[in-house]
N, CA, C, O and the ligand as a Tripos MOL2 file, in Angstrom:
@<TRIPOS>MOLECULE
protein
  277   275    70     0     0
PROTEIN
NO_CHARGES

@<TRIPOS>ATOM
      1 N         106.6550  -11.0770 -174.6310 N.3       1 MET1
      2 CA        107.8370  -10.3560 -174.1480 C.3       1 MET1
      3 C         109.0180  -10.6480 -175.0660 C.2       1 MET1
      4 O         109.2840  -11.7990 -175.4130 O.2       1 MET1
      5 N         109.7180   -9.5920 -175.4480 N.am      2 SER2
      6 CA        110.8700   -9.7850 -176.3260 C.3       2 SER2
      7 C         112.0710  -10.2930 -175.5390 C.2       2 SER2
      8 O         112.1190  -10.1960 -174.3130 O.2       2 SER2
      9 N         113.0270  -10.8320 -176.2650 N.am      3 THR3
     10 CA        114.2440  -11.3040 -175.6220 C.3       3 THR3
     11 C         114.9560  -10.1510 -174.9370 C.2       3 THR3
     12 O         115.5500  -10.3080 -173.8710 O.2       3 THR3
     13 N         114.8830   -8.9860 -175.5750 N.am      4 GLU4
     14 CA        115.5340   -7.8020 -175.0060 C.3       4 GLU4
     15 C         114.9040   -7.4500 -173.6460 C.2       4 GLU4
     16 O         115.6150   -7.1620 -172.6840 O.2       4 GLU4
     17 N         113.5750   -7.4770 -173.5780 N.am      5 ASP5
     18 CA        112.8820   -7.2150 -172.3150 C.3       5 ASP5
     19 C         113.3050   -8.2320 -171.2560 C.2       5 ASP5
     20 O         113.5590   -7.8840 -170.1030 O.2       5 ASP5
     21 N         113.3730   -9.4790 -171.6720 N.am      6 GLU6
     22 CA        113.7270  -10.5430 -170.7300 C.3       6 GLU6
     23 C         115.1350  -10.3060 -170.1810 C.2       6 GLU6
     24 O         115.3890  -10.4930 -168.9910 O.2       6 GLU6
     25 N         116.0450   -9.8890 -171.0700 N.am      7 LYS7
     26 CA        117.4150   -9.6120 -170.6350 C.3       7 LYS7
     27 C         117.4530   -8.4600 -169.6470 C.2       7 LYS7
     28 O         118.1520   -8.5160 -168.6350 O.2       7 LYS7
     29 N         116.6830   -7.4000 -169.9550 N.am      8 GLU8
     30 CA        116.6490   -6.2360 -169.0580 C.3       8 GLU8
     31 C         116.0360   -6.6080 -167.7200 C.2       8 GLU8
     32 O         116.4660   -6.1090 -166.6800 O.2       8 GLU8
     33 N         115.0400   -7.4770 -167.7350 N.am      9 LYS9
     34 CA        114.4130   -7.8990 -166.4820 C.3       9 LYS9
     35 C         115.4240   -8.6740 -165.6300 C.2       9 LYS9
     36 O         115.5430   -8.4460 -164.4260 O.2       9 LYS9
     37 N         116.1450   -9.5880 -166.2750 N.am     10 GLN10
     38 CA        117.1310  -10.3670 -165.5230 C.3      10 GLN10
     39 C         118.2220   -9.4560 -164.9530 C.2      10 GLN10
     40 O         118.7020   -9.6680 -163.8390 O.2      10 GLN10
     41 N         118.6040   -8.4450 -165.7300 N.am     11 LYS11
     42 CA        119.6250   -7.5090 -165.2410 C.3      11 LYS11
     43 C         119.1130   -6.7190 -164.0450 C.2      11 LYS11
     44 O         119.8500   -6.4730 -163.0900 O.2      11 LYS11
     45 N         117.8210   -6.3160 -164.1060 N.am     12 ALA12
     46 CA        117.2330   -5.5680 -162.9900 C.3      12 ALA12
     47 C         117.1870   -6.4360 -161.7360 C.2      12 ALA12
     48 O         117.4860   -5.9710 -160.6370 O.2      12 ALA12
     49 N         116.8110   -7.6960 -161.9130 N.am     13 ILE13
     50 CA        116.7630   -8.6110 -160.7650 C.3      13 ILE13
     51 C         118.1650   -8.7950 -160.1880 C.2      13 ILE13
     52 O         118.3520   -8.7900 -158.9710 O.2      13 ILE13
     53 N         119.1440   -8.9560 -161.0730 N.am     14 ALA14
     54 CA        120.5220   -9.1380 -160.6150 C.3      14 ALA14
     55 C         121.0170   -7.8910 -159.8850 C.2      14 ALA14
     56 O         121.7040   -8.0010 -158.8690 O.2      14 ALA14
     57 N         120.6750   -6.7130 -160.3930 N.am     15 ALA15
     58 CA        121.0880   -5.4710 -159.7460 C.3      15 ALA15
     59 C         120.4480   -5.3650 -158.3670 C.2      15 ALA15
     60 O         121.0960   -4.9630 -157.4000 O.2      15 ALA15
     61 N         119.1660   -5.7300 -158.2850 N.am     16 GLY16
     62 CA        118.4830   -5.7070 -156.9980 C.3      16 GLY16
     63 C         119.1080   -6.6900 -156.0270 C.2      16 GLY16
     64 O         119.3330   -6.3700 -154.8590 O.2      16 GLY16
     65 N         119.3840   -7.8810 -156.5150 N.am     17 GLU17
     66 CA        119.9650   -8.9040 -155.6400 C.3      17 GLU17
     67 C         121.3320   -8.4650 -155.1210 C.2      17 GLU17
     68 O         121.7090   -8.7750 -153.9900 O.2      17 GLU17
     69 N         122.0630   -7.7450 -155.9580 N.am     18 GLY18
     70 CA        123.3620   -7.2300 -155.5410 C.3      18 GLY18
     71 C         123.2410   -6.2170 -154.4160 C.2      18 GLY18
     72 O         124.1990   -5.9860 -153.6790 O.2      18 GLY18
     73 N         122.0620   -5.6080 -154.2800 N.am     19 ALA19
     74 CA        121.8230   -4.6170 -153.2420 C.3      19 ALA19
     75 C         120.9830   -5.1940 -152.1080 C.2      19 ALA19
     76 O         120.4320   -4.4470 -151.2980 O.2      19 ALA19
     77 N         120.8830   -6.5150 -152.0470 N.am     20 GLY20
     78 CA        120.1960   -7.1410 -150.9290 C.3      20 GLY20
     79 C         118.7260   -7.4440 -151.1630 C.2      20 GLY20
     80 O         118.0370   -7.9190 -150.2610 O.2      20 GLY20
     81 N         118.2350   -7.1670 -152.3860 N.am     21 TRP21
     82 CA        116.8270   -7.4440 -152.6920 C.3      21 TRP21
     83 C         116.6710   -8.8860 -153.1580 C.2      21 TRP21
     84 O         117.6280   -9.5220 -153.5990 O.2      21 TRP21
     85 N         115.4530   -9.3800 -153.0520 N.am     22 SER22
     86 CA        115.1900  -10.7160 -153.5730 C.3      22 SER22
     87 C         113.7690  -10.7700 -154.1320 C.2      22 SER22
     88 O         112.9180   -9.9480 -153.7900 O.2      22 SER22
     89 N         113.5360  -11.7440 -154.9900 N.am     23 VAL23
     90 CA        112.2030  -11.9280 -155.5640 C.3      23 VAL23
     91 C         111.3220  -12.5830 -154.5050 C.2      23 VAL23
     92 O         111.5630  -13.7240 -154.1090 O.2      23 VAL23
     93 N         110.3010  -11.8610 -154.0480 N.am     24 ALA24
     94 CA        109.4260  -12.3760 -153.0040 C.3      24 ALA24
     95 C         108.3770  -13.3170 -153.5890 C.2      24 ALA24
     96 O         108.0960  -14.3790 -153.0340 O.2      24 ALA24
     97 N         107.8100  -12.9100 -154.7090 N.am     25 ARG25
     98 CA        106.7970  -13.7640 -155.3470 C.3      25 ARG25
     99 C         106.5210  -13.2620 -156.7490 C.2      25 ARG25
    100 O         106.8980  -12.1490 -157.1160 O.2      25 ARG25
    101 N         105.8680  -14.0880 -157.5110 N.am     26 VAL26
    102 CA        105.4110  -13.7120 -158.8450 C.3      26 VAL26
    103 C         103.8960  -13.7420 -158.8300 C.2      26 VAL26
    104 O         103.3020  -14.7490 -158.4440 O.2      26 VAL26
    105 N         103.2590  -12.6520 -159.2440 N.am     27 THR27
    106 CA        101.7980  -12.5940 -159.1780 C.3      27 THR27
    107 C         101.1810  -13.4240 -160.3000 C.2      27 THR27
    108 O         101.8750  -13.9270 -161.1840 O.2      27 THR27
    109 N          99.8670  -13.5500 -160.2360 N.am     28 SER28
    110 CA         99.1600  -14.3230 -161.2590 C.3      28 SER28
    111 C          99.2880  -13.6700 -162.6250 C.2      28 SER28
    112 O          99.1110  -14.3280 -163.6500 O.2      28 SER28
    113 N          99.5950  -12.3740 -162.6430 N.am     29 LYS29
    114 CA         99.7800  -11.6730 -163.9180 C.3      29 LYS29
    115 C         101.2200  -11.7270 -164.4070 C.2      29 LYS29
    116 O         101.5540  -11.1780 -165.4570 O.2      29 LYS29
    117 N         102.0690  -12.3970 -163.6300 N.am     30 GLY30
    118 CA        103.4610  -12.5120 -164.0580 C.3      30 GLY30
    119 C         104.3430  -11.3730 -163.5920 C.2      30 GLY30
    120 O         105.4950  -11.2690 -164.0150 O.2      30 GLY30
    121 N         103.8170  -10.5090 -162.7190 N.am     31 TYR31
    122 CA        104.6380   -9.4400 -162.1610 C.3      31 TYR31
    123 C         105.5570  -10.0410 -161.1060 C.2      31 TYR31
    124 O         105.1840  -10.9680 -160.3860 O.2      31 TYR31
    125 N         106.7720   -9.4890 -161.0310 N.am     32 MET32
    126 CA        107.7000   -9.9710 -160.0040 C.3      32 MET32
    127 C         107.7450   -8.9640 -158.8700 C.2      32 MET32
    128 O         108.0750   -7.7950 -159.0710 O.2      32 MET32
    129 N         107.4080   -9.4320 -157.6740 N.am     33 VAL33
    130 CA        107.4360   -8.5640 -156.5000 C.3      33 VAL33
    131 C         108.7800   -8.7570 -155.8100 C.2      33 VAL33
    132 O         109.1290   -9.8570 -155.3800 O.2      33 VAL33
    133 N         109.5300   -7.6480 -155.7180 N.am     34 MET34
    134 CA        110.8550   -7.6780 -155.1070 C.3      34 MET34
    135 C         110.7910   -7.0780 -153.7080 C.2      34 MET34
    136 O         110.1880   -6.0240 -153.5040 O.2      34 MET34
    137 N         111.4080   -7.7460 -152.7580 N.am     35 HIS35
    138 CA        111.5050   -7.2080 -151.3940 C.3      35 HIS35
    139 C         112.9650   -6.8920 -151.0890 C.2      35 HIS35
    140 O         113.8710   -7.5950 -151.5370 O.2      35 HIS35
    141 N         113.1790   -5.8260 -150.3200 N.am     36 CYS36
    142 CA        114.5430   -5.4150 -150.0020 C.3      36 CYS36
    143 C         115.0720   -6.1820 -148.7910 C.2      36 CYS36
    144 O         114.3620   -6.9780 -148.1760 O.2      36 CYS36
    145 N         116.3340   -5.9190 -148.4690 N.am     37 GLY37
    146 CA        116.9640   -6.6030 -147.3540 C.3      37 GLY37
    147 C         116.4250   -6.1860 -145.9940 C.2      37 GLY37
    148 O         116.4030   -6.9950 -145.0670 O.2      37 GLY37
    149 N         115.9900   -4.9340 -145.8590 N.am     38 CYS38
    150 CA        115.5330   -4.4640 -144.5430 C.3      38 CYS38
    151 C         114.0570   -4.7640 -144.3120 C.2      38 CYS38
    152 O         113.5890   -4.7300 -143.1730 O.2      38 CYS38
    153 N         113.3170   -5.0570 -145.3850 N.am     39 GLY39
    154 CA        111.9190   -5.4330 -145.2430 C.3      39 GLY39
    155 C         110.9340   -4.2860 -145.3450 C.2      39 GLY39
    156 O         109.7250   -4.5090 -145.2950 O.2      39 GLY39
    157 N         111.4240   -3.0590 -145.4890 N.am     40 ASP40
    158 CA        110.5340   -1.8990 -145.5480 C.3      40 ASP40
    159 C         110.2100   -1.4500 -146.9740 C.2      40 ASP40
    160 O         109.3190   -0.6260 -147.1790 O.2      40 ASP40
    161 N         110.9230   -1.9840 -147.9440 N.am     41 HIS41
    162 CA        110.7420   -1.5270 -149.3170 C.3      41 HIS41
    163 C         110.2950   -2.6620 -150.2240 C.2      41 HIS41
    164 O         110.6290   -3.8300 -150.0220 O.2      41 HIS41
    165 N         109.5320   -2.2710 -151.2250 N.am     42 GLN42
    166 CA        109.0200   -3.2570 -152.1670 C.3      42 GLN42
    167 C         108.9190   -2.6220 -153.5430 C.2      42 GLN42
    168 O         108.5440   -1.4550 -153.6640 O.2      42 GLN42
    169 N         109.2440   -3.3660 -154.5620 N.am     43 GLU43
    170 CA        109.0710   -2.9020 -155.9340 C.3      43 GLU43
    171 C         108.4570   -4.0190 -156.7560 C.2      43 GLU43
    172 O         108.6920   -5.2000 -156.5000 O.2      43 GLU43
    173 N         107.6750   -3.6350 -157.7390 N.am     44 THR44
    174 CA        107.0640   -4.6290 -158.6100 C.3      44 THR44
    175 C         107.5820   -4.4400 -160.0350 C.2      44 THR44
    176 O         107.4810   -3.3530 -160.6040 O.2      44 THR44
    177 N         108.1220   -5.4880 -160.5890 N.am     45 LEU45
    178 CA        108.5950   -5.4480 -161.9680 C.3      45 LEU45
    179 C         107.4890   -5.9800 -162.8680 C.2      45 LEU45
    180 O         106.9850   -7.0870 -162.6760 O.2      45 LEU45
    181 N         107.1250   -5.1710 -163.8470 N.am     46 LYS46
    182 CA        106.0570   -5.5820 -164.7490 C.3      46 LYS46
    183 C         106.5110   -6.7070 -165.6630 C.2      46 LYS46
    184 O         107.7040   -6.9220 -165.8740 O.2      46 LYS46
    185 N         105.5400   -7.4070 -166.1900 N.am     47 LYS47
    186 CA        105.8630   -8.4910 -167.1090 C.3      47 LYS47
    187 C         106.1580   -7.9350 -168.5000 C.2      47 LYS47
    188 O         107.1720   -8.2790 -169.1080 O.2      47 LYS47
    189 N         105.2940   -7.1000 -168.9860 N.am     48 THR48
    190 CA        105.4740   -6.5250 -170.3220 C.3      48 THR48
    191 C         105.2830   -5.0120 -170.2480 C.2      48 THR48
    192 O         104.2290   -4.4920 -170.6140 O.2      48 THR48
    193 N         106.3170   -4.3090 -169.7700 N.am     49 PRO49
    194 CA        106.1970   -2.8600 -169.5950 C.3      49 PRO49
    195 C         106.0810   -2.1320 -170.9220 C.2      49 PRO49
    196 O         106.7310   -2.5010 -171.9000 O.2      49 PRO49
    197 N         105.2420   -1.0850 -170.9540 N.am     50 SER50
    198 CA        105.1540   -0.2570 -172.1570 C.3      50 SER50
    199 C         106.3260    0.7110 -172.2030 C.2      50 SER50
    200 O         106.7300    1.1630 -173.2740 O.2      50 SER50
    201 N         106.8600    1.0210 -171.0430 N.am     51 ASN51
    202 CA        108.0230    1.8980 -170.9580 C.3      51 ASN51
    203 C         109.3000    1.0690 -171.1570 C.2      51 ASN51
    204 O         109.5940    0.1900 -170.3470 O.2      51 ASN51
    205 N         110.0580    1.3400 -172.2250 N.am     52 PRO52
    206 CA        111.2480    0.5210 -172.4870 C.3      52 PRO52
    207 C         112.3240    0.6490 -171.4110 C.2      52 PRO52
    208 O         113.2140   -0.1950 -171.3150 O.2      52 PRO52
    209 N         112.2390    1.7110 -170.5990 N.am     53 ASP53
    210 CA        113.2250    1.9010 -169.5270 C.3      53 ASP53
    211 C         112.7520    1.3470 -168.1830 C.2      53 ASP53
    212 O         113.4310    1.4960 -167.1680 O.2      53 ASP53
    213 N         111.5790    0.7060 -168.1880 N.am     54 HIS54
    214 CA        110.9750    0.2550 -166.9280 C.3      54 HIS54
    215 C         111.9570   -0.5220 -166.0490 C.2      54 HIS54
    216 O         112.1270   -0.2020 -164.8720 O.2      54 HIS54
    217 N         112.5990   -1.5360 -166.6190 N.am     55 PHE55
    218 CA        113.4600   -2.3910 -165.8040 C.3      55 PHE55
    219 C         114.7130   -1.6470 -165.3350 C.2      55 PHE55
    220 O         115.1610   -1.8260 -164.2020 O.2      55 PHE55
    221 N         115.2740   -0.8120 -166.2150 N.am     56 ARG56
    222 CA        116.4600   -0.0340 -165.8080 C.3      56 ARG56
    223 C         116.0950    0.9420 -164.6880 C.2      56 ARG56
    224 O         116.8530    1.1230 -163.7350 O.2      56 ARG56
    225 N         114.9140    1.5710 -164.8220 N.am     57 GLN57
    226 CA        114.4840    2.5120 -163.7740 C.3      57 GLN57
    227 C         114.2570    1.7870 -162.4500 C.2      57 GLN57
    228 O         114.6330    2.2850 -161.3890 O.2      57 GLN57
    229 N         113.6440    0.6160 -162.5170 N.am     58 LYS58
    230 CA        113.3980   -0.1500 -161.2860 C.3      58 LYS58
    231 C         114.7180   -0.5810 -160.6440 C.2      58 LYS58
    232 O         114.8650   -0.5510 -159.4220 O.2      58 LYS58
    233 N         115.6730   -0.9820 -161.4860 N.am     59 ALA59
    234 CA        116.9730   -1.4020 -160.9590 C.3      59 ALA59
    235 C         117.6260   -0.2450 -160.2120 C.2      59 ALA59
    236 O         118.1300   -0.4190 -159.1020 O.2      59 ALA59
    237 N         117.6160    0.9400 -160.8290 N.am     60 ARG60
    238 CA        118.2100    2.1130 -160.1780 C.3      60 ARG60
    239 C         117.4810    2.4370 -158.8870 C.2      60 ARG60
    240 O         118.1090    2.7490 -157.8750 O.2      60 ARG60
    241 N         116.1330    2.3640 -158.9190 N.am     61 LYS61
    242 CA        115.3310    2.7220 -157.7540 C.3      61 LYS61
    243 C         115.6180    1.7700 -156.5880 C.2      61 LYS61
    244 O         115.7400    2.2090 -155.4440 O.2      61 LYS61
    245 N         115.7260    0.4780 -156.8740 N.am     62 MET62
    246 CA        115.9870   -0.4840 -155.8030 C.3      62 MET62
    247 C         117.3240   -0.1830 -155.1280 C.2      62 MET62
    248 O         117.4240   -0.1520 -153.9010 O.2      62 MET62
    249 N         118.3480    0.0360 -155.9550 N.am     63 VAL63
    250 CA        119.6850    0.2850 -155.4040 C.3      63 VAL63
    251 C         119.7170    1.6120 -154.6440 C.2      63 VAL63
    252 O         120.4000    1.7340 -153.6270 O.2      63 VAL63
    253 N         118.9780    2.5990 -155.1390 N.am     64 ARG64
    254 CA        118.9710    3.9140 -154.4980 C.3      64 ARG64
    255 C         118.1540    3.9000 -153.2010 C.2      64 ARG64
    256 O         118.5700    4.4770 -152.1960 O.2      64 ARG64
    257 N         116.9910    3.2370 -153.2280 N.am     65 ASP65
    258 CA        116.0830    3.2860 -152.0820 C.3      65 ASP65
    259 C         116.5780    2.4520 -150.9110 C.2      65 ASP65
    260 O         116.3820    2.8300 -149.7560 O.2      65 ASP65
    261 N         117.2090    1.3340 -151.1920 N.am     66 CYS66
    262 CA        117.5900    0.4570 -150.0880 C.3      66 CYS66
    263 C         118.7890   -0.4020 -150.4580 C.2      66 CYS66
    264 O         118.6410   -1.5940 -150.7290 O.2      66 CYS66
    265 N         119.9720    0.1930 -150.4710 N.am     67 PRO67
    266 CA        121.1810   -0.5590 -150.8440 C.3      67 PRO67
    267 C         121.7980   -1.2790 -149.6520 C.2      67 PRO67
    268 O         122.9670   -1.0600 -149.3320 O.2      67 PRO67
    269 N         121.0280   -2.1300 -148.9960 N.am     68 THR68
    270 CA        121.5440   -2.7700 -147.7770 C.3      68 THR68
    271 C         122.6310   -3.7940 -148.0750 C.2      68 THR68
    272 O         123.4570   -4.1110 -147.2200 O.2      68 THR68
    273 N         122.6150   -4.3160 -149.3270 N.am     69 GLY69
    274 CA        123.6040   -5.3290 -149.6670 C.3      69 GLY69
    275 C         124.9920   -4.7150 -149.8390 C.2      69 GLY69
    276 O         125.9520   -5.4290 -150.1290 O.2      69 GLY69
    277 ZN        114.5770   -1.5620 -147.3500 Zn       70 ZN70
@<TRIPOS>BOND
     1     1     2 1
     2     2     3 1
     3     3     4 2
     4     3     5 am
     5     5     6 1
     6     6     7 1
     7     7     8 2
     8     7     9 am
     9     9    10 1
    10    10    11 1
    11    11    12 2
    12    11    13 am
    13    13    14 1
    14    14    15 1
    15    15    16 2
    16    15    17 am
    17    17    18 1
    18    18    19 1
    19    19    20 2
    20    19    21 am
    21    21    22 1
    22    22    23 1
    23    23    24 2
    24    23    25 am
    25    25    26 1
    26    26    27 1
    27    27    28 2
    28    27    29 am
    29    29    30 1
    30    30    31 1
    31    31    32 2
    32    31    33 am
    33    33    34 1
    34    34    35 1
    35    35    36 2
    36    35    37 am
    37    37    38 1
    38    38    39 1
    39    39    40 2
    40    39    41 am
    41    41    42 1
    42    42    43 1
    43    43    44 2
    44    43    45 am
    45    45    46 1
    46    46    47 1
    47    47    48 2
    48    47    49 am
    49    49    50 1
    50    50    51 1
    51    51    52 2
    52    51    53 am
    53    53    54 1
    54    54    55 1
    55    55    56 2
    56    55    57 am
    57    57    58 1
    58    58    59 1
    59    59    60 2
    60    59    61 am
    61    61    62 1
    62    62    63 1
    63    63    64 2
    64    63    65 am
    65    65    66 1
    66    66    67 1
    67    67    68 2
    68    67    69 am
    69    69    70 1
    70    70    71 1
    71    71    72 2
    72    71    73 am
    73    73    74 1
    74    74    75 1
    75    75    76 2
    76    75    77 am
    77    77    78 1
    78    78    79 1
    79    79    80 2
    80    79    81 am
    81    81    82 1
    82    82    83 1
    83    83    84 2
    84    83    85 am
    85    85    86 1
    86    86    87 1
    87    87    88 2
    88    87    89 am
    89    89    90 1
    90    90    91 1
    91    91    92 2
    92    91    93 am
    93    93    94 1
    94    94    95 1
    95    95    96 2
    96    95    97 am
    97    97    98 1
    98    98    99 1
    99    99   100 2
   100    99   101 am
   101   101   102 1
   102   102   103 1
   103   103   104 2
   104   103   105 am
   105   105   106 1
   106   106   107 1
   107   107   108 2
   108   107   109 am
   109   109   110 1
   110   110   111 1
   111   111   112 2
   112   111   113 am
   113   113   114 1
   114   114   115 1
   115   115   116 2
   116   115   117 am
   117   117   118 1
   118   118   119 1
   119   119   120 2
   120   119   121 am
   121   121   122 1
   122   122   123 1
   123   123   124 2
   124   123   125 am
   125   125   126 1
   126   126   127 1
   127   127   128 2
   128   127   129 am
   129   129   130 1
   130   130   131 1
   131   131   132 2
   132   131   133 am
   133   133   134 1
   134   134   135 1
   135   135   136 2
   136   135   137 am
   137   137   138 1
   138   138   139 1
   139   139   140 2
   140   139   141 am
   141   141   142 1
   142   142   143 1
   143   143   144 2
   144   143   145 am
   145   145   146 1
   146   146   147 1
   147   147   148 2
   148   147   149 am
   149   149   150 1
   150   150   151 1
   151   151   152 2
   152   151   153 am
   153   153   154 1
   154   154   155 1
   155   155   156 2
   156   155   157 am
   157   157   158 1
   158   158   159 1
   159   159   160 2
   160   159   161 am
   161   161   162 1
   162   162   163 1
   163   163   164 2
   164   163   165 am
   165   165   166 1
   166   166   167 1
   167   167   168 2
   168   167   169 am
   169   169   170 1
   170   170   171 1
   171   171   172 2
   172   171   173 am
   173   173   174 1
   174   174   175 1
   175   175   176 2
   176   175   177 am
   177   177   178 1
   178   178   179 1
   179   179   180 2
   180   179   181 am
   181   181   182 1
   182   182   183 1
   183   183   184 2
   184   183   185 am
   185   185   186 1
   186   186   187 1
   187   187   188 2
   188   187   189 am
   189   189   190 1
   190   190   191 1
   191   191   192 2
   192   191   193 am
   193   193   194 1
   194   194   195 1
   195   195   196 2
   196   195   197 am
   197   197   198 1
   198   198   199 1
   199   199   200 2
   200   199   201 am
   201   201   202 1
   202   202   203 1
   203   203   204 2
   204   203   205 am
   205   205   206 1
   206   206   207 1
   207   207   208 2
   208   207   209 am
   209   209   210 1
   210   210   211 1
   211   211   212 2
   212   211   213 am
   213   213   214 1
   214   214   215 1
   215   215   216 2
   216   215   217 am
   217   217   218 1
   218   218   219 1
   219   219   220 2
   220   219   221 am
   221   221   222 1
   222   222   223 1
   223   223   224 2
   224   223   225 am
   225   225   226 1
   226   226   227 1
   227   227   228 2
   228   227   229 am
   229   229   230 1
   230   230   231 1
   231   231   232 2
   232   231   233 am
   233   233   234 1
   234   234   235 1
   235   235   236 2
   236   235   237 am
   237   237   238 1
   238   238   239 1
   239   239   240 2
   240   239   241 am
   241   241   242 1
   242   242   243 1
   243   243   244 2
   244   243   245 am
   245   245   246 1
   246   246   247 1
   247   247   248 2
   248   247   249 am
   249   249   250 1
   250   250   251 1
   251   251   252 2
   252   251   253 am
   253   253   254 1
   254   254   255 1
   255   255   256 2
   256   255   257 am
   257   257   258 1
   258   258   259 1
   259   259   260 2
   260   259   261 am
   261   261   262 1
   262   262   263 1
   263   263   264 2
   264   263   265 am
   265   265   266 1
   266   266   267 1
   267   267   268 2
   268   267   269 am
   269   269   270 1
   270   270   271 1
   271   271   272 2
   272   271   273 am
   273   273   274 1
   274   274   275 1
   275   275   276 2
@<TRIPOS>SUBSTRUCTURE
     1 MET1         2 RESIDUE 1 A MET
     2 SER2         6 RESIDUE 1 A SER
     3 THR3        10 RESIDUE 1 A THR
     4 GLU4        14 RESIDUE 1 A GLU
     5 ASP5        18 RESIDUE 1 A ASP
     6 GLU6        22 RESIDUE 1 A GLU
     7 LYS7        26 RESIDUE 1 A LYS
     8 GLU8        30 RESIDUE 1 A GLU
     9 LYS9        34 RESIDUE 1 A LYS
    10 GLN10       38 RESIDUE 1 A GLN
    11 LYS11       42 RESIDUE 1 A LYS
    12 ALA12       46 RESIDUE 1 A ALA
    13 ILE13       50 RESIDUE 1 A ILE
    14 ALA14       54 RESIDUE 1 A ALA
    15 ALA15       58 RESIDUE 1 A ALA
    16 GLY16       62 RESIDUE 1 A GLY
    17 GLU17       66 RESIDUE 1 A GLU
    18 GLY18       70 RESIDUE 1 A GLY
    19 ALA19       74 RESIDUE 1 A ALA
    20 GLY20       78 RESIDUE 1 A GLY
    21 TRP21       82 RESIDUE 1 A TRP
    22 SER22       86 RESIDUE 1 A SER
    23 VAL23       90 RESIDUE 1 A VAL
    24 ALA24       94 RESIDUE 1 A ALA
    25 ARG25       98 RESIDUE 1 A ARG
    26 VAL26      102 RESIDUE 1 A VAL
    27 THR27      106 RESIDUE 1 A THR
    28 SER28      110 RESIDUE 1 A SER
    29 LYS29      114 RESIDUE 1 A LYS
    30 GLY30      118 RESIDUE 1 A GLY
    31 TYR31      122 RESIDUE 1 A TYR
    32 MET32      126 RESIDUE 1 A MET
    33 VAL33      130 RESIDUE 1 A VAL
    34 MET34      134 RESIDUE 1 A MET
    35 HIS35      138 RESIDUE 1 A HIS
    36 CYS36      142 RESIDUE 1 A CYS
    37 GLY37      146 RESIDUE 1 A GLY
    38 CYS38      150 RESIDUE 1 A CYS
    39 GLY39      154 RESIDUE 1 A GLY
    40 ASP40      158 RESIDUE 1 A ASP
    41 HIS41      162 RESIDUE 1 A HIS
    42 GLN42      166 RESIDUE 1 A GLN
    43 GLU43      170 RESIDUE 1 A GLU
    44 THR44      174 RESIDUE 1 A THR
    45 LEU45      178 RESIDUE 1 A LEU
    46 LYS46      182 RESIDUE 1 A LYS
    47 LYS47      186 RESIDUE 1 A LYS
    48 THR48      190 RESIDUE 1 A THR
    49 PRO49      194 RESIDUE 1 A PRO
    50 SER50      198 RESIDUE 1 A SER
    51 ASN51      202 RESIDUE 1 A ASN
    52 PRO52      206 RESIDUE 1 A PRO
    53 ASP53      210 RESIDUE 1 A ASP
    54 HIS54      214 RESIDUE 1 A HIS
    55 PHE55      218 RESIDUE 1 A PHE
    56 ARG56      222 RESIDUE 1 A ARG
    57 GLN57      226 RESIDUE 1 A GLN
    58 LYS58      230 RESIDUE 1 A LYS
    59 ALA59      234 RESIDUE 1 A ALA
    60 ARG60      238 RESIDUE 1 A ARG
    61 LYS61      242 RESIDUE 1 A LYS
    62 MET62      246 RESIDUE 1 A MET
    63 VAL63      250 RESIDUE 1 A VAL
    64 ARG64      254 RESIDUE 1 A ARG
    65 ASP65      258 RESIDUE 1 A ASP
    66 CYS66      262 RESIDUE 1 A CYS
    67 PRO67      266 RESIDUE 1 A PRO
    68 THR68      270 RESIDUE 1 A THR
    69 GLY69      274 RESIDUE 1 A GLY
    70 ZN70       277 GROUP 0 **** ****
């Protein structure tokens, strides 16, 4: 994973946390499973996404789908 990917991942996590999401667990493959504040939504952040916008898209989706924070 590049430093740039790592930075984008941290930003996505921070954006999610700002909207009430939290990191529920990390899978054996290094994926981060995020749970929302209400408990009905879940997103998985890949470890090494092939899509360079993966983390930005996930950040937007978390805030859009469940902005309880
Ligand atoms: Zn929710």
